C-alpha positions as a printed NumPy array, in Angstrom:
array([[ 76.194, 113.323, 157.573],
       [ 78.423, 114.028, 160.432],
       [ 79.078, 117.707, 161.012],
       [ 82.656, 118.682, 161.778],
       [ 84.006, 121.79 , 163.513],
       [ 87.366, 123.219, 164.096],
       [ 88.717, 125.069, 167.022],
       [ 91.986, 126.685, 165.728],
       [ 92.465, 127.847, 162.132],
       [ 96.17 , 127.663, 161.893],
       [ 98.258, 125.589, 159.433],
       [ 97.173, 122.137, 160.622],
       [ 93.493, 123.076, 161.21 ],
       [ 93.127, 124.767, 157.838],
       [ 94.852, 122.02 , 155.903],
       [ 92.81 , 119.296, 157.597],
       [ 89.464, 121.296, 157.177],
       [ 89.968, 121.993, 153.6  ],
       [ 91.345, 118.491, 152.984],
       [ 88.252, 116.81 , 154.597],
       [ 85.796, 119.151, 152.838],
       [ 87.393, 118.36 , 149.535],
       [ 86.765, 114.582, 150.242],
       [ 83.06 , 115.111, 150.985],
       [ 83.035, 115.758, 154.783],
       [ 80.724, 118.649, 156.064],
       [ 82.791, 121.275, 157.832],
       [ 80.236, 123.592, 159.445],
       [ 82.09 , 125.854, 162.037],
       [ 85.39 , 127.162, 162.913],
       [ 86.726, 129.501, 165.58 ],
       [ 90.229, 130.799, 166.134],
       [ 92.229, 133.124, 168.407],
       [ 92.405, 135.428, 165.499],
       [ 88.986, 136.114, 164.051],
       [ 90.727, 136.807, 160.669],
       [ 91.942, 133.32 , 160.423],
       [ 88.593, 131.815, 161.086],
       [ 87.059, 134.077, 158.598],
       [ 89.632, 133.186, 155.929],
       [ 88.975, 129.452, 156.411],
       [ 85.213, 129.712, 156.487],
       [ 85.272, 131.537, 153.131],
       [ 87.289, 128.696, 151.628],
       [ 84.632, 126.117, 152.602],
       [ 81.081, 126.301, 151.284],
       [ 78.594, 126.02 , 154.32 ],
       [ 81.264, 126.741, 157.001],
       [ 80.621, 129.554, 159.462],
       [ 83.313, 131.502, 161.335],
       [ 82.04 , 131.78 , 164.82 ],
       [ 83.319, 134.091, 167.616],
       [ 83.899, 131.461, 170.381],
       [ 84.681, 127.824, 170.922],
       [ 81.451, 127.125, 172.548],
       [ 79.615, 127.998, 169.207],
       [ 81.68 , 125.368, 167.481],
       [ 80.869, 122.729, 169.945],
       [ 77.273, 123.59 , 169.659],
       [ 77.118, 123.166, 165.967],
       [ 79.231, 120.146, 165.461],
       [ 79.062, 116.403, 166.201],
       [ 82.827, 116.092, 165.917],
       [ 85.24 , 118.898, 166.917],
       [ 88.953, 119.036, 166.084],
       [ 91.062, 121.031, 168.369],
       [ 93.939, 122.28 , 166.243],
       [ 95.447, 124.837, 168.581],
       [ 98.958, 124.68 , 169.865],
       [ 99.59 , 121.809, 172.09 ],
       [ 99.892, 123.961, 175.331],
       [ 96.301, 125.417, 174.65 ],
       [ 94.576, 122.01 , 174.319],
       [ 93.697, 121.58 , 178.047],
       [ 92.519, 125.091, 178.293],
       [ 90.181, 124.552, 175.325],
       [ 88.945, 121.184, 176.535],
       [ 87.974, 122.452, 180.018],
       [ 86.602, 125.78 , 178.657],
       [ 83.675, 124.207, 176.655],
       [ 80.507, 122.553, 177.622],
       [ 80.541, 119.334, 175.693],
       [ 77.588, 117.001, 175.419],
       [ 76.836, 113.293, 175.589],
       [ 77.775, 111.483, 172.325],
       [ 79.877, 114.192, 170.904],
       [ 83.319, 113.526, 169.707],
       [ 86.393, 115.791, 170.583],
       [ 89.694, 115.099, 168.707],
       [ 93.006, 116.852, 169.112],
       [ 95.968, 116.809, 166.672],
       [ 98.98 , 116.743, 168.904],
       [101.761, 114.309, 168.198],
       [102.961, 114.015, 171.795],
       [ 99.865, 114.31 , 173.887],
       [ 97.449, 111.427, 174.413],
       [ 93.68 , 111.673, 174.68 ],
       [ 94.214, 112.098, 178.472],
       [ 94.544, 115.734, 177.597],
       [ 90.756, 115.682, 176.58 ],
       [ 89.726, 114.268, 180.107],
       [ 87.336, 117.321, 180.716],
       [ 85.417, 116.614, 177.597],
       [ 85.241, 112.824, 178.437],
       [ 83.832, 113.609, 181.832],
       [ 80.883, 115.47 , 180.196],
       [ 80.194, 112.361, 177.955],
       [ 82.142, 113.151, 174.985],
       [ 84.344, 110.633, 173.07 ],
       [ 87.924, 111.564, 172.924],
       [ 90.327, 111.026, 170.224],
       [ 93.682, 111.992, 168.629],
       [ 94.467, 112.329, 164.972],
       [ 98.162, 113.474, 164.169],
       [ 99.27 , 113.863, 160.675],
       [103.   , 112.734, 160.434],
       [104.02 , 115.581, 158.238],
       [105.929, 118.703, 158.1  ],
       [104.014, 121.805, 157.596],
       [105.86 , 124.975, 156.935],
       [102.931, 126.873, 155.387],
       [ 99.219, 126.351, 154.81 ],
       [ 99.659, 125.809, 151.127],
       [102.454, 123.268, 151.582],
       [100.388, 121.645, 154.323],
       [ 97.32 , 121.142, 152.014],
       [ 99.772, 119.764, 149.296],
       [101.693, 117.403, 151.76 ],
       [ 98.611, 115.968, 153.543],
       [ 97.787, 113.366, 150.86 ],
       [ 99.878, 110.196, 151.388],
       [100.746, 110.907, 154.916],
       [100.381, 108.599, 157.754],
       [ 98.085, 109.596, 160.669],
       [ 98.536, 108.51 , 164.187],
       [ 95.145, 107.713, 165.693],
       [ 94.096, 107.067, 169.268],
       [ 90.438, 106.59 , 170.314],
       [ 87.927, 103.912, 171.108],
       [ 85.393, 102.761, 168.652],
       [ 83.203, 103.948, 167.03 ],
       [ 85.381, 107.154, 166.936],
       [ 88.437, 105.101, 166.208],
       [ 86.908, 103.75 , 162.943],
       [ 85.74 , 107.195, 162.007],
       [ 89.467, 108.696, 162.425],
       [ 90.727, 105.733, 160.333],
       [ 88.202, 106.334, 157.63 ],
       [ 89.242, 110.038, 157.595],
       [ 92.899, 109.163, 157.166],
       [ 92.008, 106.807, 154.22 ],
       [ 89.766, 109.5  , 152.702],
       [ 92.669, 111.916, 152.777],
       [ 94.727, 109.357, 150.637],
       [ 96.756, 108.562, 153.65 ],
       [ 97.566, 105.565, 155.997],
       [ 97.206, 105.22 , 159.638],
       [ 98.732, 103.737, 162.786],
       [ 96.888, 103.115, 165.982],
       [ 98.758, 104.139, 169.179],
       [ 98.092, 103.882, 172.802],
       [ 98.485, 106.68 , 175.367],
       [101.877, 105.241, 176.473],
       [103.168, 105.402, 172.891],
       [102.68 , 108.995, 172.014],
       [105.709, 110.733, 173.364],
       [108.18 , 108.249, 171.881],
       [106.382, 108.344, 168.597],
       [106.697, 112.034, 168.546],
       [110.333, 111.995, 169.462],
       [110.957, 109.835, 166.603],
       [109.191, 112.314, 164.263],
       [111.275, 115.099, 165.604],
       [114.457, 113.061, 164.938],
       [113.46 , 112.218, 161.436],
       [112.195, 115.68 , 160.574],
       [113.417, 118.547, 162.555],
       [116.954, 117.248, 163.377],
       [117.345, 116.527, 159.485],
       [117.168, 120.247, 159.087],
       [119.865, 120.503, 161.67 ],
       [122.103, 117.979, 160.029],
       [121.797, 119.855, 156.613],
       [122.578, 123.138, 158.372],
       [125.801, 121.588, 159.989],
       [126.689, 120.471, 156.444],
       [126.115, 123.698, 154.739],
       [128.127, 125.448, 157.605],
       [131.04 , 123.234, 156.685],
       [130.845, 124.39 , 153.088],
       [131.182, 128.013, 154.158],
       [134.708, 127.18 , 155.418],
       [135.789, 126.818, 151.811],
       [133.686, 129.919, 150.772],
       [130.543, 128.101, 149.321],
       [127.489, 130.206, 150.522],
       [124.585, 128.488, 152.345],
       [122.088, 128.548, 149.293],
       [124.623, 127.204, 146.932],
       [125.603, 124.537, 149.386],
       [121.981, 123.526, 149.949],
       [121.251, 123.338, 146.184],
       [124.355, 121.028, 145.804],
       [123.366, 118.796, 148.702],
       [119.663, 118.375, 147.821],
       [120.147, 115.788, 145.049],
       [122.255, 113.735, 147.629],
       [119.419, 114.07 , 150.158],
       [116.797, 112.989, 147.55 ],
       [119.123, 109.976, 146.694],
       [119.387, 108.956, 150.153],
       [115.646, 109.227, 150.86 ],
       [115.119, 107.145, 147.652],
       [117.476, 104.463, 148.768],
       [115.829, 104.331, 152.142],
       [112.505, 103.836, 150.495],
       [113.516, 101.527, 147.741],
       [116.443,  99.472, 149.28 ],
       [115.639,  99.773, 153.021],
       [117.661, 100.021, 156.134],
       [120.344,  98.798, 156.651],
       [121.225,  97.947, 153.035],
       [120.791, 101.615, 151.88 ],
       [123.703, 102.8  , 154.085],
       [126.808, 103.991, 152.091],
       [129.952, 105.833, 152.931],
       [133.146, 105.073, 154.931],
       [131.448, 103.662, 157.923],
       [129.456, 101.185, 155.759],
       [132.775, 100.035, 154.315],
       [134.98 , 100.087, 157.429],
       [137.109, 102.899, 156.036],
       [138.878, 103.891, 159.236],
       [141.336, 106.057, 157.466],
       [138.671, 108.437, 156.037],
       [136.913, 108.54 , 159.448],
       [140.4  , 109.685, 160.912],
       [140.833, 112.375, 158.361],
       [137.281, 113.616, 159.178],
       [138.063, 113.847, 162.724],
       [141.343, 115.794, 162.311],
       [139.822, 118.141, 159.749],
       [136.878, 118.924, 162.045],
       [139.033, 119.307, 165.066],
       [141.189, 121.909, 163.331],
       [138.422, 123.857, 161.424],
       [134.947, 123.086, 163.069],
       [135.566, 121.791, 166.452],
       [132.005, 122.608, 167.616],
       [130.688, 119.95 , 165.06 ],
       [133.017, 117.243, 166.273],
       [130.836, 115.933, 169.249],
       [127.768, 115.517, 166.86 ],
       [129.974, 113.849, 164.163],
       [131.333, 111.359, 166.629],
       [127.863, 110.506, 168.221],
       [126.342, 110.229, 164.878],
       [129.012, 107.86 , 163.8  ],
       [128.913, 105.687, 166.816],
       [125.18 , 105.335, 166.296],
       [125.737, 104.313, 162.646],
       [128.229, 101.46 , 163.43 ],
       [125.48 ,  98.954, 164.396],
       [123.774,  99.785, 161.109],
       [127.009,  99.028, 159.206],
       [127.313,  95.814, 160.96 ],
       [123.827,  94.81 , 160.05 ],
       [124.462,  95.469, 156.523],
       [127.202,  92.91 , 156.663],
       [130.091,  94.835, 155.   ],
       [132.084,  95.174, 158.056],
       [132.881,  92.629, 160.854],
       [133.026,  92.91 , 164.624],
       [136.871,  93.625, 164.59 ],
       [136.246,  96.499, 162.215],
       [133.373,  97.826, 164.286],
       [135.513,  97.867, 167.316],
       [138.395,  99.547, 165.563],
       [135.715, 102.278, 164.38 ],
       [134.486, 102.572, 167.946],
       [138.056, 103.182, 169.171],
       [138.669, 105.897, 166.7  ],
       [135.54 , 107.618, 167.54 ],
       [136.139, 107.775, 171.338],
       [136.291, 111.241, 172.993],
       [139.91 , 112.253, 173.757],
       [139.042, 112.113, 177.582],
       [137.84 , 108.547, 177.27 ],
       [141.15 , 107.524, 175.466],
       [143.07 , 109.224, 178.222],
       [141.128, 107.383, 180.859]])
């Protein structure tokens, strides 16, 4: 059976190591910048050793996951003496396998294995990985190995080329990280009528869950609801006036998000081109209107 090692025992490395071990893969060695992190992970996996340096992981494993912060990956890849036939895989979303060129030059196979998931803690990461999609980049036979791992983790996979990685990761940031920002903008508005953040978040969560459910079950664009979806220019104008008066800092984001939503509303078929143009006119910046 293939022997797997991990360089980096943070959230992603720990979750992947435990997940693969629980599904029958043999995880034999781990190193980390903090020895305590490596010790903790090794104690959770029978037969896994916490070693003091990255070279020891490479010497013990057939396939090594580099699960360090993205900026450290090139340093790790160039600091280890890899050997012919070995596989080296990083878990960066934005970086391609080109980051592992030092390993490839020494005869190792290079791959990328990125879980498309949000990991706020180790416990949550272990819970969230099953069912996730993994972005994989490699050449066979390593590519097949990584696909098999994704399936073993009860997930799915998409195969990417090096040129795809940055936009793939930008899309993930928009869908995940900026959703947090949108919720913060919304809860901040609730504070203008004296509803605290925790109460506002609790009130908005069912709406968020319903929206996610609609996206999953109805699909885009049919899941779009609200004033833009029905061409309600009067309500949009009220929003703009209220934001300008009370929360002007939010106004540019509201305008841009609304403009990006108009094509979705058109695709849904509930508004026509004339209504779309009326909405575009309403949403123009004041300087654009003056010009």
